[in-house]
ZALUM-508108 format. One line per 8 residues: number of its first residue (from 0); for each residue x, y, z of N, C-alpha, C. Coordinates in Angstrom, 3 decimals, padded with zeros to 6 digits, always signed. Layout:
<sites>
NUM> X/Y/Z/X/Y/Z/X/Y/Z | ...
</sites>
This chain:
<sites>
0> +090.013/+114.684/+101.955/+091.180/+113.583/+101.922/+092.459/+114.645/+101.047 | +093.304/+114.727/+101.479/+094.474/+115.458/+101.078/+095.835/+114.311/+100.536 | +096.510/+114.489/+099.501/+097.324/+113.425/+099.047/+098.683/+113.883/+099.797 | +099.026/+112.895/+100.650/+100.527/+113.176/+101.455/+101.833/+113.840/+100.529 | +102.210/+114.886/+101.118/+103.429/+115.550/+100.680/+104.684/+115.100/+101.593 | +105.869/+114.727/+100.824/+106.805/+114.254/+101.697/+108.072/+115.163/+101.793 | +108.502/+115.705/+102.827/+109.735/+116.229/+103.048/+111.006/+115.445/+103.697 | +111.826/+115.022/+103.518/+112.918/+114.338/+103.804/+114.206/+115.068/+104.085
8> +114.797/+115.252/+105.264/+115.692/+116.055/+105.821/+117.084/+115.138/+106.081 | +118.271/+115.646/+105.954/+119.553/+114.746/+106.423/+119.541/+113.906/+107.492 | +118.970/+114.600/+108.685/+119.256/+114.064/+109.931/+117.960/+114.457/+110.876 | +117.988/+113.779/+111.901/+116.588/+114.190/+112.621/+116.763/+115.521/+113.336 | +117.925/+115.903/+113.751/+118.207/+117.415/+114.290/+117.791/+118.467/+113.207 | +118.376/+118.296/+111.906/+117.522/+119.160/+110.858/+116.125/+119.192/+110.979 | +115.795/+117.999/+110.850/+114.264/+117.688/+110.712/+113.471/+118.448/+111.662 | +113.832/+118.361/+112.934/+113.318/+119.012/+114.239/+113.468/+120.373/+114.023
16> +114.227/+121.369/+113.496/+114.690/+122.471/+113.414/+113.885/+122.914/+112.363 | +113.860/+122.433/+111.202/+113.038/+122.749/+109.919/+111.612/+122.609/+110.310 | +111.149/+121.727/+111.109/+109.668/+121.712/+111.185/+109.375/+122.480/+112.174 | +110.065/+123.152/+113.269/+109.970/+124.290/+114.125/+109.727/+125.432/+113.420 | +110.628/+125.698/+112.294/+110.454/+127.047/+111.598/+109.539/+126.763/+110.896 | +108.880/+125.923/+110.472/+107.824/+125.652/+109.673/+106.252/+125.965/+110.828 | +106.306/+125.247/+111.586/+104.979/+125.532/+112.389/+105.155/+127.120/+113.010 | +105.921/+127.820/+113.179/+106.267/+128.991/+113.675/+105.394/+129.833/+112.759
24> +105.848/+129.579/+110.996/+105.063/+130.266/+109.978/+103.832/+129.863/+110.129 | +103.252/+128.746/+110.139/+101.928/+128.005/+109.860/+101.155/+129.067/+111.280 | +101.521/+129.051/+112.362/+100.878/+129.775/+113.545/+100.640/+130.783/+113.099 | +101.546/+131.593/+112.789/+101.732/+133.415/+112.885/+100.766/+133.472/+111.287 | +100.529/+132.856/+110.545/+100.092/+133.075/+109.458/+098.445/+132.717/+109.775 | +098.168/+131.738/+110.692/+096.622/+131.548/+111.104/+096.228/+132.927/+112.034 | +097.054/+133.516/+113.111/+096.914/+134.109/+113.796/+096.530/+135.364/+112.849 | +097.109/+135.828/+111.873/+097.312/+136.755/+111.133/+095.684/+136.688/+110.325
32> +095.328/+135.331/+110.302/+094.065/+135.324/+109.296/+093.014/+135.519/+110.264 | +092.905/+134.754/+111.394/+092.042/+134.666/+112.296/+092.159/+135.374/+113.761 | +093.153/+135.466/+114.124/+093.341/+136.245/+115.147/+093.929/+135.241/+116.277 | +093.663/+133.931/+115.968/+094.463/+132.878/+117.042/+094.527/+131.746/+116.126 | +095.396/+130.619/+116.891/+095.623/+129.478/+116.014/+095.545/+128.369/+117.129 | +095.348/+127.056/+116.513/+095.232/+125.870/+117.311/+095.917/+124.730/+116.578 | +096.734/+124.247/+117.481/+097.839/+123.171/+117.613/+097.562/+122.008/+118.224 | +097.817/+120.775/+117.517/+097.670/+119.633/+118.578/+099.163/+118.957/+118.508
40> +099.684/+118.599/+119.760/+100.731/+118.225/+119.895/+101.138/+116.923/+120.020 | +102.292/+116.481/+119.882/+102.396/+114.801/+119.880/+103.637/+114.762/+120.919 | +103.823/+113.689/+121.530/+104.798/+113.322/+122.205/+106.147/+112.580/+121.513 | +106.761/+111.410/+122.460/+107.694/+110.666/+121.698/+108.779/+111.811/+121.385 | +109.983/+110.999/+120.790/+111.035/+111.677/+120.837/+111.096/+112.727/+119.700 | +110.439/+112.711/+118.665/+110.406/+113.534/+117.738/+109.349/+114.619/+118.046 | +108.319/+114.225/+118.461/+107.348/+115.517/+119.198/+108.046/+116.730/+120.013 | +109.081/+115.761/+120.870/+109.685/+116.500/+121.844/+110.797/+117.205/+121.282
48> +111.552/+116.571/+120.298/+112.540/+117.214/+119.503/+112.382/+118.525/+118.712 | +110.791/+118.526/+117.968/+110.440/+119.741/+117.752/+109.990/+120.943/+118.398 | +109.938/+120.416/+119.877/+109.307/+121.377/+120.671/+110.770/+122.407/+121.328 | +111.880/+121.270/+121.468/+113.144/+121.612/+121.862/+113.685/+122.700/+120.883 | +113.487/+122.288/+119.627/+113.901/+123.077/+118.654/+113.137/+124.658/+118.439 | +111.832/+124.368/+118.916/+110.990/+125.563/+118.331/+111.653/+126.605/+120.188 | +111.535/+125.730/+120.937/+112.385/+126.733/+122.334/+113.226/+127.445/+122.206 | +114.450/+127.044/+121.295/+115.557/+127.860/+120.998/+115.483/+128.181/+119.655
56> +114.474/+128.652/+118.982/+114.535/+129.018/+117.264/+114.195/+130.721/+117.884 | +114.838/+131.189/+117.101/+115.185/+132.941/+116.998/+113.919/+133.325/+116.559 | +113.075/+132.872/+115.846/+111.800/+133.384/+115.662/+110.621/+132.803/+116.394 | +110.711/+132.424/+117.404/+109.568/+131.782/+118.422/+108.927/+133.008/+118.656 | +109.341/+134.333/+119.199/+108.725/+135.297/+119.395/+107.706/+135.857/+118.656 | +107.697/+135.454/+117.260/+107.043/+135.834/+116.080/+105.401/+135.676/+116.611 | +105.516/+134.269/+117.385/+104.232/+133.669/+117.611/+103.673/+134.645/+118.687 | +102.150/+134.797/+118.708/+101.379/+135.686/+119.872/+101.106/+134.554/+120.375
64> +102.028/+133.859/+121.664/+101.645/+132.946/+122.643/+100.234/+133.035/+123.106 | +099.991/+133.826/+123.553/+098.201/+134.310/+124.510/+097.188/+133.816/+123.580 | +097.318/+133.893/+122.198/+096.483/+133.390/+121.138/+096.760/+132.050/+120.602 | +097.017/+131.238/+121.100/+097.337/+130.089/+120.916/+096.615/+128.884/+121.552 | +095.945/+127.858/+121.063/+095.522/+127.017/+121.868/+096.246/+125.757/+121.527 | +096.383/+124.994/+122.474/+097.506/+123.588/+122.437/+096.451/+122.802/+123.261 | +096.304/+121.561/+122.147/+095.572/+120.359/+122.204/+096.319/+119.013/+122.324 | +096.440/+117.912/+122.773/+097.082/+116.651/+122.534/+096.265/+115.739/+121.655
72> +097.309/+114.967/+121.053/+096.860/+113.953/+120.252/+096.156/+112.654/+120.892 | +097.135/+112.448/+122.157/+096.902/+111.122/+122.895/+097.656/+111.398/+124.165 | +097.572/+110.723/+125.231/+098.067/+111.095/+126.766/+098.158/+109.605/+127.158 | +099.262/+109.474/+128.111/+099.472/+108.148/+128.665/+098.675/+108.448/+130.052 | +097.724/+107.551/+130.611/+096.700/+107.811/+131.522/+097.625/+107.319/+133.196 | +098.261/+108.330/+133.189/+098.957/+108.545/+134.551/+098.835/+109.569/+135.458 | +099.278/+109.672/+136.704/+098.926/+110.746/+137.515/+099.858/+112.070/+136.984 | +099.284/+113.274/+137.450/+099.729/+114.559/+137.044/+101.053/+114.636/+137.160
80> +101.705/+115.157/+136.376/+103.214/+115.222/+136.772/+104.178/+114.399/+136.476 | +103.448/+113.207/+136.290/+104.355/+112.040/+136.070/+105.157/+112.156/+134.546 | +106.450/+111.781/+134.768/+107.330/+112.132/+133.747/+106.984/+111.595/+132.243 | +106.606/+110.479/+132.418/+106.040/+109.499/+130.953/+104.778/+110.189/+130.469 | +104.071/+111.490/+130.885/+103.091/+111.750/+130.327/+103.703/+113.006/+129.225 | +102.729/+112.923/+128.389/+103.226/+114.105/+127.265/+103.421/+115.305/+127.574 | +102.228/+115.474/+128.363/+102.427/+117.430/+128.739/+103.138/+117.700/+129.797 | +103.747/+116.599/+130.569/+104.803/+116.864/+131.338/+106.084/+117.100/+130.523
88> +106.391/+116.450/+129.872/+107.459/+116.337/+128.758/+107.399/+117.708/+127.890 | +106.232/+118.158/+127.334/+106.158/+119.286/+126.496/+106.526/+120.652/+127.185 | +106.107/+120.499/+128.831/+106.206/+121.781/+129.558/+107.883/+122.009/+129.768 | +108.341/+120.971/+129.882/+109.888/+120.449/+130.065/+110.400/+121.274/+128.680 | +110.195/+120.885/+127.784/+110.858/+121.128/+126.284/+110.513/+122.685/+125.949 | +109.260/+123.019/+126.024/+108.830/+124.269/+125.479/+107.863/+125.272/+126.157 | +106.772/+124.542/+126.794/+105.534/+125.469/+127.305/+105.935/+126.142/+128.701 | +106.996/+125.691/+129.349/+107.146/+126.618/+130.595/+107.892/+127.836/+130.341
96> +108.462/+127.861/+128.921/+109.376/+128.892/+128.689/+109.036/+129.852/+127.636 | +107.339/+129.756/+127.696/+106.698/+130.843/+126.666/+105.582/+131.185/+127.368 | +105.156/+132.623/+126.953/+103.961/+133.055/+127.522/+102.412/+132.649/+127.299 | +102.394/+131.109/+127.649/+100.995/+130.956/+127.344/+099.824/+131.296/+127.998 | +098.516/+131.397/+127.475/+097.287/+131.726/+128.340/+096.937/+130.296/+128.800 | +097.408/+129.872/+130.553/+097.238/+128.546/+130.979/+095.639/+128.124/+130.421 | +094.362/+128.904/+130.146/+093.374/+128.511/+129.986/+093.211/+127.834/+128.638 | +094.244/+128.153/+127.987/+094.169/+127.660/+126.107/+095.357/+126.571/+126.085
104> +095.618/+125.919/+127.182/+096.546/+124.722/+127.373/+095.823/+123.653/+127.918 | +095.136/+122.721/+126.824/+094.248/+121.710/+127.031/+094.918/+120.473/+127.226 | +095.479/+120.382/+128.292/+096.084/+118.742/+128.640/+094.565/+117.932/+128.832 | +095.154/+116.799/+128.257/+094.324/+115.574/+128.581/+094.056/+115.130/+130.186 | +093.183/+114.755/+130.868/+092.909/+114.324/+132.229/+093.992/+113.441/+132.589 | +094.479/+113.662/+133.590/+095.594/+112.482/+134.547/+094.501/+111.383/+135.300 | +095.263/+110.547/+135.623/+094.533/+109.425/+136.570/+094.200/+109.637/+137.776 | +094.710/+110.690/+138.338/+094.719/+111.104/+139.895/+093.761/+112.359/+139.373
112> +093.189/+112.859/+138.455/+092.284/+113.730/+138.424/+090.880/+113.668/+138.803 | +089.942/+114.428/+138.368/+088.537/+114.532/+138.879/+087.814/+113.130/+138.391 | +088.341/+112.335/+137.268/+087.907/+110.816/+136.984/+088.377/+110.083/+137.502 | +089.294/+110.130/+138.351/+089.859/+109.031/+138.673/+090.303/+108.098/+137.801 | +090.314/+106.573/+138.294/+090.988/+105.841/+137.262/+089.973/+105.477/+135.834 | +088.877/+106.370/+135.903/+087.745/+106.027/+134.801/+088.325/+106.547/+133.549 | +088.955/+105.948/+132.767/+089.718/+106.330/+131.525/+088.588/+106.541/+130.622 | +087.501/+105.997/+130.450/+086.519/+106.034/+129.835/+085.617/+107.957/+130.110
120> +085.385/+107.653/+131.102/+084.993/+109.432/+131.669/+086.112/+110.396/+131.283 | +087.419/+110.056/+131.408/+088.083/+110.988/+130.933/+088.364/+111.363/+129.705 | +088.133/+110.534/+128.744/+087.917/+110.416/+127.174/+086.690/+111.241/+127.021 | +085.426/+111.076/+127.716/+084.191/+111.651/+127.484/+084.463/+113.335/+127.840 | +085.015/+113.536/+128.944/+085.298/+114.728/+129.386/+086.183/+115.779/+128.124 | +087.242/+115.232/+127.694/+088.113/+115.688/+126.780/+087.184/+115.962/+125.545 | +086.370/+114.831/+125.095/+085.336/+115.371/+123.789/+084.524/+116.360/+123.994 | +084.067/+116.472/+125.381/+083.265/+117.667/+125.562/+083.977/+118.985/+125.611
128> +085.232/+119.112/+126.246/+086.115/+119.823/+125.714/+086.448/+120.546/+124.572 | +086.582/+119.450/+123.562/+086.777/+119.736/+122.384/+085.612/+120.456/+121.731 | +084.393/+119.702/+121.885/+083.243/+119.950/+121.119/+082.748/+121.578/+121.479 | +083.317/+122.095/+123.140/+082.898/+123.494/+123.380/+083.846/+124.259/+122.774 | +084.673/+123.973/+122.151/+085.722/+124.931/+121.510/+085.509/+124.824/+119.736 | +084.615/+123.990/+119.428/+084.343/+123.844/+117.984/+083.198/+124.817/+117.852 | +083.376/+125.277/+116.486/+082.451/+126.725/+116.247/+081.267/+126.130/+114.881 | +080.592/+126.535/+114.769/+079.509/+126.293/+113.742/+080.251/+126.124/+112.447
136> +081.361/+126.549/+111.898/+082.358/+126.489/+110.828/+083.049/+125.364/+110.650 | +083.278/+124.569/+111.869/+084.274/+123.433/+111.697/+083.570/+122.182/+111.508 | +084.183/+121.450/+111.030/+083.671/+119.970/+110.303/+083.506/+118.792/+111.069 | +083.513/+118.982/+112.352/+083.274/+117.765/+113.084/+083.060/+118.604/+114.360 | +082.679/+117.806/+115.718/+082.621/+118.180/+117.114/+084.136/+118.520/+117.543 | +084.899/+119.124/+116.812/+086.215/+119.782/+117.595/+086.477/+120.696/+116.387 | +087.679/+121.244/+116.945/+087.912/+122.703/+116.104/+088.605/+122.202/+114.905 | +088.595/+123.399/+113.955/+089.216/+122.828/+112.937/+090.981/+123.175/+113.098
144> +091.754/+122.127/+113.779/+093.023/+122.544/+114.160/+093.754/+122.891/+112.970 | +094.575/+123.965/+113.286/+095.768/+124.489/+111.900/+096.524/+123.449/+111.798 | +097.265/+122.964/+112.653/+098.119/+121.738/+112.497/+097.800/+120.656/+113.714 | +097.908/+119.694/+113.068/+097.819/+118.248/+114.102/+098.902/+117.743/+113.842 | +100.083/+117.668/+114.763/+101.139/+116.559/+114.887/+101.221/+115.213/+115.224 | +101.814/+114.387/+114.525/+101.701/+112.983/+115.088/+103.043/+112.168/+114.837 | +103.412/+111.672/+115.920/+104.845/+110.811/+115.614/+104.188/+109.311/+115.262 | +105.009/+108.973/+114.498/+104.573/+107.521/+113.705/+105.523/+106.424/+114.443
152> +104.930/+105.656/+115.260/+105.657/+104.388/+115.752/+106.100/+103.108/+114.750 | +106.836/+102.374/+115.307/+107.691/+101.517/+114.344/+106.822/+100.227/+113.991 | +105.180/+100.609/+114.829/+104.492/+099.540/+114.183/+103.218/+100.259/+113.539 | +103.549/+101.693/+113.208/+102.661/+102.356/+112.263/+101.593/+103.053/+113.008 | +101.748/+102.666/+114.561/+100.428/+103.631/+115.200/+100.597/+104.785/+115.301 | +100.142/+105.873/+115.323/+099.661/+107.462/+115.729/+099.071/+107.548/+117.005 | +099.171/+108.633/+117.630/+098.529/+109.125/+118.775/+098.551/+107.710/+119.385 | +097.638/+107.332/+119.895/+097.417/+105.908/+120.699/+096.404/+104.889/+120.064
160> +096.341/+105.459/+118.591/+095.706/+104.217/+117.742/+096.709/+103.175/+117.506 | +096.489/+102.265/+117.781/+097.386/+100.741/+117.471/+096.893/+100.096/+116.259 | +097.760/+099.383/+115.370/+097.092/+098.289/+114.565/+096.180/+097.444/+115.222 | +094.849/+097.287/+114.330/+093.707/+096.248/+114.949/+093.148/+096.405/+116.001 | +093.490/+097.566/+117.059/+092.961/+097.461/+118.366/+091.616/+098.114/+117.977 | +090.771/+098.017/+118.899/+089.522/+098.980/+118.695/+089.517/+100.439/+118.422 | +090.217/+101.004/+119.024/+090.401/+102.584/+118.861/+090.573/+103.152/+117.186 | +090.999/+102.092/+116.593/+091.445/+102.761/+115.429/+090.420/+102.331/+114.479
168> +089.447/+101.613/+114.826/+088.218/+101.398/+114.161/+087.038/+102.174/+114.338 | +087.268/+103.241/+115.485/+086.325/+104.146/+115.799/+085.884/+104.901/+114.924 | +084.780/+105.125/+114.383/+083.914/+106.160/+113.356/+083.309/+107.005/+113.990 | +082.736/+107.096/+115.298/+081.933/+108.266/+115.802/+082.577/+109.133/+116.797 | +082.900/+108.639/+117.807/+083.720/+109.338/+118.877/+084.864/+110.033/+118.507 | +085.066/+111.232/+118.786/+086.549/+111.862/+118.515/+087.451/+111.673/+119.792 | +086.783/+111.070/+120.862/+088.169/+110.668/+121.970/+087.761/+109.364/+122.402 | +088.635/+108.570/+122.651/+088.519/+107.268/+123.364/+089.718/+107.306/+124.237
176> +088.985/+106.264/+125.402/+089.949/+105.509/+126.258/+090.771/+104.231/+125.612 | +091.758/+103.822/+125.565/+092.368/+103.000/+125.135/+093.096/+101.912/+126.285 | +092.561/+100.545/+126.103/+093.138/+099.628/+126.966/+093.983/+098.530/+126.191 | +095.071/+098.380/+127.088/+095.889/+096.968/+126.509/+096.467/+097.527/+125.275 | +097.118/+098.859/+125.345/+098.239/+099.144/+124.305/+099.345/+098.496/+124.649 | +100.000/+098.055/+123.229/+101.087/+097.165/+123.119/+102.162/+097.676/+123.933 | +102.390/+098.678/+124.163/+103.717/+099.451/+124.782/+103.042/+100.038/+125.986 | +103.976/+100.273/+127.110/+103.487/+100.681/+128.284/+103.147/+102.277/+128.054
184> +102.481/+103.015/+128.917/+101.469/+102.106/+129.858/+100.181/+101.625/+129.036 | +099.759/+100.975/+129.319/+098.759/+100.213/+128.792/+097.285/+100.902/+128.517 | +097.275/+101.816/+129.437/+096.010/+102.726/+129.566/+096.304/+104.175/+129.319 | +095.395/+104.344/+128.155/+095.513/+105.845/+127.461/+094.264/+106.411/+126.819 | +094.567/+107.842/+126.518/+093.358/+108.640/+126.311/+093.938/+108.800/+125.038 | +092.839/+108.649/+123.595/+093.572/+109.076/+122.505/+092.633/+109.911/+121.589 | +092.756/+110.784/+120.839/+092.026/+111.258/+119.590/+091.732/+110.065/+118.730 | +090.583/+110.264/+117.845/+090.751/+108.714/+116.877/+090.468/+109.751/+115.667
192> +090.714/+108.763/+114.544/+090.740/+109.337/+113.181/+089.592/+109.993/+112.679 | +088.565/+110.179/+113.245/+087.562/+111.498/+112.920/+088.086/+112.644/+113.153 | +088.428/+112.579/+114.481/+088.773/+113.796/+115.304/+090.381/+114.592/+114.511 | +091.300/+113.243/+113.990/+092.512/+113.856/+113.172/+092.148/+114.200/+112.099 | +091.253/+113.879/+111.255/+090.925/+114.367/+109.789/+090.194/+115.713/+109.932 | +089.736/+116.093/+111.090/+088.974/+117.330/+110.899/+090.166/+118.470/+111.011 | +091.356/+118.135/+111.469/+092.549/+119.376/+111.269/+092.656/+119.889/+109.629 | +092.873/+120.962/+109.612/+093.306/+121.534/+108.415/+094.505/+120.932/+107.606
200> +095.424/+120.766/+108.556/+096.694/+120.059/+108.198/+096.994/+118.865/+109.223 | +097.666/+117.570/+108.609/+098.246/+117.013/+109.528/+099.572/+116.866/+109.385 | +100.521/+116.829/+110.069/+101.752/+116.218/+109.939/+102.368/+115.376/+110.782 | +102.848/+114.280/+110.194/+103.368/+113.132/+110.498/+104.824/+113.030/+110.744 | +105.426/+112.853/+111.903/+107.148/+112.909/+111.874/+107.658/+111.778/+112.269 | +108.483/+111.653/+111.378/+109.154/+110.019/+111.800/+110.926/+110.367/+111.325 | +111.342/+109.996/+112.377/+113.237/+109.684/+112.053/+113.512/+108.691/+112.949 | +114.680/+108.316/+112.436/+115.616/+107.013/+112.369/+115.081/+105.605/+111.508
208> +115.933/+104.711/+111.592/+115.633/+103.871/+110.912/+114.662/+102.769/+111.323 | +114.458/+102.817/+112.764/+113.461/+102.163/+113.225/+111.976/+102.494/+112.716 | +111.814/+103.631/+112.111/+110.888/+104.128/+111.535/+110.363/+103.863/+109.977 | +111.753/+103.593/+109.158/+111.399/+103.168/+108.105/+110.415/+102.486/+107.325 | +110.231/+100.930/+107.854/+109.651/+099.933/+107.334/+107.996/+100.859/+107.910 | +107.677/+101.478/+108.982/+106.703/+101.821/+108.941/+106.037/+102.567/+107.862 | +107.075/+103.836/+107.725/+106.633/+104.807/+106.726/+106.377/+104.195/+105.358 | +107.287/+103.235/+105.342/+107.027/+102.682/+103.698/+105.667/+102.029/+103.624
216> +105.381/+101.439/+104.700/+103.668/+100.488/+104.911/+102.733/+101.511/+104.638 | +102.791/+102.716/+105.421/+101.799/+103.673/+105.724/+101.527/+104.319/+104.242 | +102.702/+104.698/+103.729/+102.597/+105.376/+102.223/+102.494/+104.572/+101.054 | +102.436/+103.220/+101.039/+102.339/+102.255/+099.959/+100.808/+101.676/+099.832 | +099.964/+102.658/+100.517/+098.927/+101.851/+100.178/+097.976/+100.991/+101.352 | +098.537/+100.794/+102.394/+098.039/+099.752/+103.457/+096.846/+100.693/+103.967 | +096.257/+099.674/+104.384/+094.630/+099.961/+105.180/+094.976/+100.563/+106.425 | +094.053/+101.154/+107.173/+094.238/+102.159/+108.216/+093.982/+101.143/+109.297
224> +093.496/+100.191/+109.453/+093.343/+099.286/+110.468/+094.579/+098.662/+110.714 | +095.098/+098.435/+109.818/+096.579/+097.227/+109.732/+097.614/+098.409/+110.030 | +097.536/+099.596/+109.475/+098.496/+100.949/+109.535/+097.855/+102.027/+109.774 | +097.525/+102.340/+111.071/+096.913/+103.285/+111.404/+097.457/+104.742/+110.637 | +098.894/+104.795/+110.589/+099.471/+106.050/+110.122/+098.719/+106.486/+108.383 | +098.512/+105.110/+107.812/+097.390/+105.573/+106.623/+096.464/+106.105/+106.901 | +095.794/+106.338/+107.737/+094.490/+106.826/+107.636/+094.312/+108.295/+108.123 | +095.685/+108.754/+108.796/+095.680/+109.905/+108.959/+096.073/+111.028/+108.404
232> +095.191/+111.749/+107.852/+095.323/+112.958/+106.859/+094.506/+113.961/+107.281 | +094.982/+115.214/+106.722/+094.217/+116.829/+107.004/+093.391/+116.888/+105.977 | +092.507/+117.885/+106.134/+091.659/+118.408/+105.114/+092.401/+119.153/+103.974 | +093.243/+120.040/+104.243/+094.306/+120.655/+103.136/+095.257/+120.103/+102.886 | +096.012/+119.806/+103.861/+097.216/+119.361/+103.889/+097.586/+118.208/+104.869 | +098.351/+117.074/+103.931/+098.932/+116.047/+104.683/+100.383/+116.161/+104.389 | +101.266/+116.328/+105.276/+102.808/+116.404/+105.455/+103.652/+115.365/+106.347 | +104.208/+114.583/+105.580/+105.053/+113.861/+106.061/+106.651/+114.424/+106.156
240> +107.105/+114.572/+107.578/+108.461/+115.026/+107.752/+109.196/+114.113/+108.259 | +110.314/+113.559/+107.230/+110.985/+112.449/+107.911/+112.499/+113.035/+107.695 | +113.636/+112.158/+108.377/+115.000/+112.207/+107.901/+115.306/+110.956/+107.210 | +116.495/+111.086/+106.577/+116.815/+110.286/+105.693/+116.741/+108.884/+105.891 | +116.839/+108.373/+107.333/+117.121/+107.147/+107.805/+115.486/+106.447/+107.652 | +114.745/+107.302/+108.081/+113.262/+107.000/+108.165/+112.900/+106.871/+106.682 | +113.144/+107.728/+105.883/+112.849/+107.628/+104.408/+113.774/+106.848/+103.433 | +114.658/+105.833/+104.360/+115.575/+104.600/+103.202/+114.828/+103.595/+102.725
248> +113.478/+103.366/+103.324/+112.731/+101.981/+102.518/+111.463/+102.214/+101.467 | +111.329/+103.861/+101.325/+110.321/+104.299/+100.379/+110.590/+103.760/+099.240 | +109.644/+103.443/+098.482/+109.899/+103.228/+096.942/+109.997/+104.933/+096.169 | +110.893/+104.654/+095.267/+111.717/+105.491/+094.879/+110.646/+106.471/+094.409 | +109.491/+106.047/+093.714/+108.174/+106.636/+093.400/+107.496/+107.669/+094.184 | +107.978/+107.322/+095.618/+107.553/+108.451/+096.482/+108.393/+109.139/+096.750 | +109.560/+109.152/+096.647/+110.769/+109.858/+097.356/+110.524/+111.549/+096.608 | +110.386/+112.352/+097.504/+110.496/+113.731/+096.790/+111.599/+114.084/+096.187
256> +111.535/+114.796/+095.007/+112.276/+115.129/+094.058/+113.327/+116.325/+094.916 | +113.223/+116.997/+095.829/+113.728/+118.121/+096.334/+113.615/+118.085/+097.742 | +114.271/+117.578/+098.443/+114.740/+117.533/+099.930/+115.864/+118.184/+100.552 | +115.469/+118.674/+102.085/+116.559/+119.597/+102.300/+117.600/+118.617/+103.172
</sites>
């Protein structure tokens, strides 16, 4: 477990640009060290804002896109191509404009895919895909992701792990089907906290006044069942990337001494 580090930016646009630059550096370093890199993407306005910033970043071509594995932290269990699916939004924001290897873009199954409406089967299939990509050096039946990004919801949820619901209590499985999510759509596929914690680095993104209370709760010692974001941390680094509005309710003791 790594102690959270905080970086607070003036506004959400600057946060997205700085996070994109940080991600480029992290991917390039991982590719230089090991030949390839693996990143877990997140949806929502902050995750998509980061991808859009990355798409327009001058340094994006420093990445060898053919040696990058992309995974997702969660997905809305909807038909392929649905505009509400995280992968659909990611393709529009970035993926369709860079030369990725399609075999290394690991989208979660859709509701009209080979598993039909069986979200549990879809979750098991994604868990099997993760396990197949994990090596003997990894710390779980998932790869040791270089960066795993998570948006933080106003209720402190991350991925599709919502407070008090069964998915956030999962300790064995790496991927679960989610039923009855409190925000639409109710049916989803999500990584669990054990899968999240296998990542080398976990980055939590929060921007806007509606995220201020969630950030304060998660960073002030709340339990992970009541505040799932509090249970999301990386093996070597846990980084909270916030704008000033999202950081506005943090205790002064937590506020970083130097922020951009």
